[in-house]
PLY file of the C-alpha trace (Angstrom):
ply
format ascii 1.0
element vertex 425
property float x
property float y
property float z
element edge 424
property int vertex1
property int vertex2
end_header
-212.52 263.93 -64.23
-214.39 262.39 -61.63
-214.63 265.18 -59.88
-216.43 266.98 -63.35
-218.58 264.06 -63.52
-219.89 264.12 -60.19
-220.56 267.98 -60.40
-222.40 267.29 -63.65
-220.05 269.22 -65.40
-219.20 266.23 -67.93
-221.40 263.50 -69.04
-220.93 260.03 -67.07
-219.18 258.38 -70.00
-216.57 261.12 -70.37
-214.12 259.33 -68.31
-214.35 255.77 -69.97
-213.91 258.09 -73.65
-210.61 259.92 -72.03
-209.22 256.89 -70.49
-209.40 254.62 -73.87
-208.01 257.45 -75.56
-205.22 258.81 -73.64
-204.09 256.00 -71.54
-205.27 252.54 -72.83
-204.49 253.09 -76.58
-200.78 253.06 -75.37
-200.44 250.46 -73.22
-198.34 247.26 -73.92
-199.17 243.64 -73.68
-199.12 243.04 -69.57
-196.51 240.39 -69.52
-194.04 242.93 -70.67
-194.03 244.46 -67.23
-191.82 243.76 -64.24
-193.65 242.58 -61.12
-193.33 245.98 -59.73
-194.49 247.86 -62.79
-197.49 245.94 -62.71
-198.32 246.16 -59.21
-198.51 250.35 -59.85
-200.42 249.55 -62.93
-203.08 247.62 -61.46
-203.13 250.36 -58.80
-203.80 253.08 -61.30
-206.22 250.99 -63.57
-208.23 249.51 -60.48
-208.80 253.21 -59.49
-209.67 254.02 -63.00
-211.87 250.87 -63.58
-213.79 251.46 -60.20
-214.35 255.02 -61.45
-215.74 253.71 -64.84
-218.11 251.19 -63.51
-219.69 253.62 -60.84
-220.21 256.18 -63.39
-221.85 253.98 -66.02
-224.21 252.15 -63.31
-224.89 255.15 -61.57
-226.25 257.00 -65.02
-228.74 253.78 -65.13
-229.24 251.46 -62.05
-230.66 248.84 -63.86
-226.99 248.21 -64.96
-226.04 247.31 -61.85
-227.20 243.75 -62.89
-224.77 243.74 -65.44
-221.63 245.35 -64.49
-219.30 244.05 -67.09
-221.28 246.08 -69.65
-219.41 249.32 -68.10
-215.82 247.72 -69.74
-217.59 246.76 -73.16
-216.05 249.59 -75.22
-212.69 249.44 -73.35
-209.90 248.05 -75.55
-206.31 247.98 -74.24
-203.02 248.47 -76.62
-202.39 247.55 -80.07
-203.83 244.48 -79.68
-207.19 245.88 -78.60
-207.46 243.26 -75.78
-210.85 243.82 -73.73
-210.21 245.87 -70.58
-211.39 243.11 -68.18
-209.14 240.33 -69.86
-206.36 242.96 -69.77
-206.51 243.55 -66.23
-206.70 240.13 -65.24
-203.50 239.28 -67.24
-201.91 242.44 -65.67
-202.96 241.13 -62.05
-201.45 237.84 -62.86
-198.49 239.57 -63.73
-198.06 241.02 -60.21
-196.66 237.63 -59.36
-199.15 238.01 -55.98
-202.29 236.33 -56.82
-204.28 239.45 -57.01
-208.03 239.11 -57.78
-208.86 240.18 -61.31
-210.05 243.97 -59.84
-209.04 246.17 -57.48
-208.53 245.33 -53.77
-207.55 246.66 -50.73
-204.11 245.36 -51.51
-203.44 247.42 -54.64
-205.81 250.48 -53.44
-204.14 250.80 -50.08
-200.97 248.72 -49.26
-199.54 249.22 -52.88
-200.85 252.52 -53.48
-199.45 254.54 -50.22
-196.15 254.94 -49.44
-193.77 252.63 -47.38
-194.77 252.27 -43.67
-192.45 251.62 -41.07
-193.00 251.11 -37.23
-190.62 251.44 -34.53
-190.52 250.28 -30.82
-187.53 251.28 -28.39
-185.88 252.82 -31.41
-185.67 249.29 -33.18
-187.50 248.92 -36.59
-190.00 246.16 -36.16
-192.21 246.04 -39.44
-192.10 247.89 -42.78
-195.15 247.37 -45.30
-193.82 248.52 -48.80
-195.59 250.59 -51.21
-194.98 250.29 -54.68
-194.35 254.04 -55.98
-191.63 256.22 -55.66
-193.04 258.78 -54.25
-194.97 259.84 -50.94
-198.44 260.70 -53.01
-201.58 258.78 -52.49
-203.75 258.20 -55.51
-207.73 258.61 -54.59
-210.82 258.83 -56.79
-211.20 262.79 -56.62
-207.94 263.69 -54.66
-210.39 265.09 -51.56
-208.00 265.46 -48.69
-210.27 263.44 -46.53
-209.67 260.18 -48.81
-205.89 260.54 -48.78
-206.20 260.77 -44.92
-208.31 257.58 -44.73
-205.95 255.77 -47.17
-203.06 256.66 -45.04
-204.62 255.74 -41.80
-205.76 252.29 -43.41
-201.63 251.71 -44.39
-200.53 252.55 -40.73
-202.81 250.42 -39.03
-201.80 247.76 -41.11
-198.25 248.50 -40.40
-198.92 248.47 -36.56
-201.04 245.03 -36.90
-197.99 243.32 -38.90
-195.50 244.56 -36.55
-197.50 243.02 -33.42
-198.47 239.82 -35.61
-195.06 239.18 -36.39
-193.51 239.34 -32.69
-196.20 237.28 -31.71
-195.57 234.67 -34.51
-192.76 232.99 -33.12
-194.88 232.12 -29.99
-197.74 230.66 -32.47
-195.56 228.27 -34.47
-194.09 226.96 -31.44
-190.31 228.42 -31.85
-190.84 230.43 -28.75
-192.08 228.59 -25.48
-195.39 230.59 -24.50
-194.14 230.32 -20.94
-190.82 231.48 -21.31
-189.41 235.29 -20.47
-188.76 235.72 -24.31
-192.60 234.95 -24.74
-193.68 237.29 -21.91
-191.70 240.04 -23.59
-193.45 239.72 -26.93
-196.11 239.61 -25.49
-195.71 242.92 -23.79
-194.31 244.48 -26.96
-197.28 243.39 -28.77
-199.46 244.99 -26.43
-197.70 248.37 -26.80
-197.94 248.05 -30.33
-201.86 247.63 -30.47
-202.20 250.63 -27.91
-200.12 252.62 -30.31
-202.72 251.44 -33.15
-205.51 252.25 -30.98
-204.67 255.79 -30.32
-204.01 256.08 -34.16
-207.43 255.10 -34.94
-208.79 257.17 -31.60
-207.09 260.59 -32.88
-208.55 260.17 -36.54
-211.88 259.91 -35.09
-211.37 263.07 -33.31
-210.10 264.88 -35.98
-212.12 267.66 -38.16
-212.71 267.11 -41.85
-210.68 270.57 -42.27
-207.90 269.06 -40.45
-207.13 265.74 -41.70
-210.09 264.12 -40.70
-212.86 262.67 -42.82
-216.59 263.97 -43.86
-219.07 261.26 -43.47
-221.26 262.57 -46.01
-218.28 262.38 -48.68
-217.53 259.23 -47.09
-220.85 257.67 -47.81
-221.88 259.79 -50.85
-218.64 259.72 -53.07
-215.93 257.36 -51.81
-217.75 254.51 -50.86
-219.84 254.68 -54.14
-216.58 253.53 -56.19
-217.02 250.11 -54.57
-218.96 249.09 -57.20
-219.21 245.27 -58.61
-217.04 244.78 -62.01
-218.57 241.32 -62.29
-221.65 239.93 -60.52
-220.53 238.15 -57.40
-217.17 239.90 -57.04
-215.79 241.18 -53.85
-215.35 244.93 -54.02
-212.15 246.26 -52.12
-213.00 246.93 -48.14
-211.02 247.56 -45.05
-212.16 243.96 -43.99
-209.47 242.63 -46.17
-207.04 243.68 -44.18
-205.56 240.29 -43.80
-203.35 241.53 -40.80
-206.33 242.26 -38.94
-207.92 239.01 -39.64
-204.11 237.22 -38.51
-204.56 239.19 -35.25
-207.93 237.45 -34.28
-206.35 234.03 -35.16
-203.36 234.59 -33.46
-205.37 235.40 -30.31
-208.26 233.96 -30.33
-211.92 235.32 -30.68
-215.11 234.29 -29.39
-217.29 234.18 -32.33
-219.13 231.55 -33.86
-217.78 230.33 -37.41
-215.12 233.17 -37.35
-213.30 230.59 -39.75
-216.45 231.03 -42.35
-216.22 235.00 -41.81
-212.37 234.98 -42.88
-213.07 232.95 -45.85
-215.83 235.26 -47.37
-212.61 237.88 -48.38
-210.19 234.88 -49.65
-211.20 235.93 -53.31
-210.03 239.30 -52.62
-206.54 238.52 -50.89
-203.33 237.83 -52.16
-201.88 234.41 -52.24
-199.67 234.38 -49.37
-202.40 236.15 -47.34
-204.61 233.07 -48.07
-201.88 230.84 -47.20
-200.91 232.26 -43.83
-204.66 232.91 -43.03
-205.06 229.19 -43.76
-202.31 228.01 -41.48
-203.33 229.93 -38.64
-206.61 228.47 -38.85
-205.38 225.19 -38.36
-203.29 226.35 -35.22
-205.39 226.61 -31.68
-204.92 230.41 -30.70
-202.34 231.71 -28.29
-204.96 232.36 -25.41
-205.80 228.78 -25.69
-201.99 227.38 -25.71
-201.16 229.46 -22.86
-204.20 228.10 -20.53
-203.27 224.72 -21.99
-199.59 225.02 -20.54
-200.62 226.56 -17.29
-203.36 223.66 -17.11
-206.18 226.30 -16.52
-209.61 226.72 -18.21
-211.30 229.78 -19.30
-214.43 228.90 -18.02
-212.93 227.74 -14.82
-211.17 231.39 -14.47
-214.71 232.90 -15.04
-216.18 231.42 -12.21
-213.15 231.22 -9.64
-213.94 233.16 -6.44
-211.62 236.08 -6.18
-209.34 234.85 -3.34
-209.06 231.98 -5.55
-208.37 233.78 -8.79
-205.85 236.35 -6.93
-203.84 233.11 -5.86
-203.80 231.79 -9.50
-202.58 235.21 -10.69
-199.75 235.39 -8.09
-198.67 231.68 -9.05
-198.90 232.51 -12.84
-197.88 236.19 -13.14
-198.02 235.73 -16.96
-201.58 236.09 -16.90
-201.64 239.55 -16.19
-199.02 240.28 -19.36
-201.45 238.15 -21.52
-204.51 240.24 -20.25
-203.15 243.46 -21.13
-202.59 242.34 -24.61
-205.99 240.70 -25.10
-207.31 243.91 -23.14
-205.45 245.95 -26.11
-206.69 243.69 -28.71
-210.39 244.38 -27.48
-209.92 247.92 -27.50
-209.02 247.89 -31.31
-212.42 246.24 -32.03
-214.12 248.83 -30.12
-212.39 251.88 -31.79
-213.15 249.90 -35.39
-216.98 249.87 -34.43
-216.55 253.50 -33.28
-215.11 254.57 -36.85
-217.83 252.70 -38.65
-220.30 253.90 -36.32
-219.20 257.74 -36.83
-218.47 257.47 -40.31
-221.32 255.11 -41.71
-224.14 253.64 -39.45
-225.22 256.61 -37.44
-225.32 259.23 -40.13
-227.10 256.60 -42.08
-229.57 256.60 -39.22
-230.27 260.18 -39.27
-230.68 260.32 -42.99
-233.44 257.23 -42.76
-235.02 259.38 -39.50
-235.44 262.32 -41.89
-236.74 260.35 -44.86
-233.86 260.67 -47.04
-233.17 256.75 -47.58
-230.16 254.96 -48.56
-227.76 255.08 -51.89
-228.85 252.98 -54.57
-225.52 252.23 -55.79
-223.69 250.86 -52.90
-225.90 250.92 -49.74
-224.56 252.65 -46.53
-226.44 250.69 -44.25
-223.50 248.03 -44.40
-220.03 247.70 -44.93
-218.75 246.67 -48.46
-218.37 243.29 -47.44
-221.91 243.23 -46.44
-221.40 243.46 -42.49
-224.07 245.23 -41.08
-223.98 247.12 -37.60
-225.27 244.23 -35.54
-222.57 241.84 -36.86
-219.68 244.49 -36.43
-221.08 245.17 -32.70
-220.99 241.42 -32.17
-217.23 241.05 -33.19
-216.10 244.01 -30.81
-217.72 242.42 -28.06
-216.41 238.87 -29.13
-212.81 240.31 -28.63
-213.77 241.36 -25.24
-215.22 238.19 -24.12
-211.79 236.85 -23.91
-210.72 234.07 -21.51
-208.80 236.45 -19.13
-211.59 239.33 -18.87
-212.30 238.05 -15.28
-208.85 239.43 -14.16
-209.70 242.81 -15.07
-212.91 242.56 -12.83
-210.56 241.38 -9.97
-208.05 244.24 -10.72
-211.25 246.66 -10.29
-212.06 245.29 -7.07
-208.30 244.86 -5.63
-205.54 247.47 -5.42
-202.87 244.45 -5.95
-201.33 244.22 -9.11
-201.09 243.02 -11.97
-202.98 243.50 -14.32
-202.30 247.56 -14.21
-205.21 248.61 -16.41
-206.26 251.95 -16.37
-207.58 254.99 -18.13
-205.20 254.46 -21.10
-205.73 251.60 -23.28
-204.47 248.45 -21.62
-202.74 250.47 -19.15
-199.30 250.21 -20.99
-196.86 253.17 -20.09
-195.12 254.96 -22.60
-192.90 255.13 -24.77
-195.10 253.92 -26.97
-194.16 253.07 -31.11
-193.97 255.31 -33.91
-195.07 254.67 -37.42
-194.07 256.94 -40.42
-194.13 256.81 -44.12
-190.76 256.36 -46.14
-190.19 257.79 -49.53
-189.72 255.31 -52.46
-190.78 251.71 -52.32
-188.83 249.31 -49.57
0 1
1 2
2 3
3 4
4 5
5 6
6 7
7 8
8 9
9 10
10 11
11 12
12 13
13 14
14 15
15 16
16 17
17 18
18 19
19 20
20 21
21 22
22 23
23 24
24 25
25 26
26 27
27 28
28 29
29 30
30 31
31 32
32 33
33 34
34 35
35 36
36 37
37 38
38 39
39 40
40 41
41 42
42 43
43 44
44 45
45 46
46 47
47 48
48 49
49 50
50 51
51 52
52 53
53 54
54 55
55 56
56 57
57 58
58 59
59 60
60 61
61 62
62 63
63 64
64 65
65 66
66 67
67 68
68 69
69 70
70 71
71 72
72 73
73 74
74 75
75 76
76 77
77 78
78 79
79 80
80 81
81 82
82 83
83 84
84 85
85 86
86 87
87 88
88 89
89 90
90 91
91 92
92 93
93 94
94 95
95 96
96 97
97 98
98 99
99 100
100 101
101 102
102 103
103 104
104 105
105 106
106 107
107 108
108 109
109 110
110 111
111 112
112 113
113 114
114 115
115 116
116 117
117 118
118 119
119 120
120 121
121 122
122 123
123 124
124 125
125 126
126 127
127 128
128 129
129 130
130 131
131 132
132 133
133 134
134 135
135 136
136 137
137 138
138 139
139 140
140 141
141 142
142 143
143 144
144 145
145 146
146 147
147 148
148 149
149 150
150 151
151 152
152 153
153 154
154 155
155 156
156 157
157 158
158 159
159 160
160 161
161 162
162 163
163 164
164 165
165 166
166 167
167 168
168 169
169 170
170 171
171 172
172 173
173 174
174 175
175 176
176 177
177 178
178 179
179 180
180 181
181 182
182 183
183 184
184 185
185 186
186 187
187 188
188 189
189 190
190 191
191 192
192 193
193 194
194 195
195 196
196 197
197 198
198 199
199 200
200 201
201 202
202 203
203 204
204 205
205 206
206 207
207 208
208 209
209 210
210 211
211 212
212 213
213 214
214 215
215 216
216 217
217 218
218 219
219 220
220 221
221 222
222 223
223 224
224 225
225 226
226 227
227 228
228 229
229 230
230 231
231 232
232 233
233 234
234 235
235 236
236 237
237 238
238 239
239 240
240 241
241 242
242 243
243 244
244 245
245 246
246 247
247 248
248 249
249 250
250 251
251 252
252 253
253 254
254 255
255 256
256 257
257 258
258 259
259 260
260 261
261 262
262 263
263 264
264 265
265 266
266 267
267 268
268 269
269 270
270 271
271 272
272 273
273 274
274 275
275 276
276 277
277 278
278 279
279 280
280 281
281 282
282 283
283 284
284 285
285 286
286 287
287 288
288 289
289 290
290 291
291 292
292 293
293 294
294 295
295 296
296 297
297 298
298 299
299 300
300 301
301 302
302 303
303 304
304 305
305 306
306 307
307 308
308 309
309 310
310 311
311 312
312 313
313 314
314 315
315 316
316 317
317 318
318 319
319 320
320 321
321 322
322 323
323 324
324 325
325 326
326 327
327 328
328 329
329 330
330 331
331 332
332 333
333 334
334 335
335 336
336 337
337 338
338 339
339 340
340 341
341 342
342 343
343 344
344 345
345 346
346 347
347 348
348 349
349 350
350 351
351 352
352 353
353 354
354 355
355 356
356 357
357 358
358 359
359 360
360 361
361 362
362 363
363 364
364 365
365 366
366 367
367 368
368 369
369 370
370 371
371 372
372 373
373 374
374 375
375 376
376 377
377 378
378 379
379 380
380 381
381 382
382 383
383 384
384 385
385 386
386 387
387 388
388 389
389 390
390 391
391 392
392 393
393 394
394 395
395 396
396 397
397 398
398 399
399 400
400 401
401 402
402 403
403 404
404 405
405 406
406 407
407 408
408 409
409 410
410 411
411 412
412 413
413 414
414 415
415 416
416 417
417 418
418 419
419 420
420 421
421 422
422 423
423 424
C-alpha cells in the first residue's frame, strides 16, 4: 500500500482506510496481550502509524503543524478506542516503558531477528528480537531498508558485547589494573574492530548488492520519521542506547554530552534510561585508569617523547587502553562517514543543483536534529581521548606498544562474528 501511494496509484488516505477496516477493527483491548505479543503489535502498528502520518502530512504540508489529525478517524476494536490512546496502552502493556509512538527499540531491536555475537568461539552477547521468523518488516520492503535495519541491529549487538565486557570494570567489580581488566579491554577492542568493519563494509556495498540507495534513504525511508504529536521524538539511530553507553563508559571530550544523551531519553526504554543515568554518575574508565596510575591526560599530552616512552614501559596497560580508545574513535569516524555518504553529501549536491530539501523530514539534519557540524564534533571528540599522544609516539618510534597500523586499532585476527538466529531469544 505504501508503494502504491508513493507511486500515485492509490490516494494518500487509502492506507488509513484499509488499516481501519482490515486490521484495527478486529483488535482486542491492549491489556489482553502478553508483553511479547504487545511488543510485536507495537512494532507493526508503529510502522503502520508512521505510514498513515506520513501520507496525511505529505498530502498537505500545513498539516505538519497538527500531526495528531492524521489519526483522528482511526478507531480500534469494538470499543472504538482512538488510535493514539490504543497505541499508548499497548506500549504500556509491553512492560518496557516504551514511548507512545514508534521508536528505535520497536523499529529495529524488536523487529529484526535475534542477533548473537561470538568471540573466540564463545557467545558474548545476545540481542533478542520479538518475532518467531527471520523477516525484517519495513515501510516498502525495499532491500536497502532491510539491509539498513540489519546493520543497525548487528551494530547494536557488537556494542552491547563490548559494553557488557567493560561493565564490571566500570562498576568496580573488576580492578582496572588487574590482568582480568586488561583481558576485558583487549576483548572490547576486538569487538569494536568487528563493529568498525561491519559498518565500513556496508558503506562499500552497492544498492544492488545489499547496500542502500541514498535517494531512497532520503526521499522514501527517512520521510516516514514524522511527528505523531507536536514535540515528540521520531525514531533514529541516535536512540541506540548501547552507542551512548559506550561513550559514557570510555569518556568523550564533548561539552554537555549528558544533555545530548538526555535529549533522546523520551524515546528510550525504562531500563535504558536507568542504565544511562547510572553511568552519567560515574567517572569514565579512562579517567579511572589515569587516576589509579597517578597520571593526568593533559600531562601525558605535554610529555616529551623520552619521558612518555618511559611512562609506557612502566605502565604497559596504557598501550592496551590506547587500542580500545582508538577502536572507539574509529567507530565515530565510520558513523560520520555513513552519514556523509547517505545524507549530507547528497543533500549538498541537491542544494548546489538548486533542488532544495524535502519539506516533510529535512535531509539537512539527522532525525533528532543533529546536523553535520555536530556529528563532526562528536567524531573528533572521540578521537581526542586522553591517550592519543601514544599514537604519535608510536609513529615516531619503532618500539611497542601500541601496535596501531593500517587496520583499525591494529588488533590481529580472529575477529568476533555476529549472526541472526531464528525466533526470539
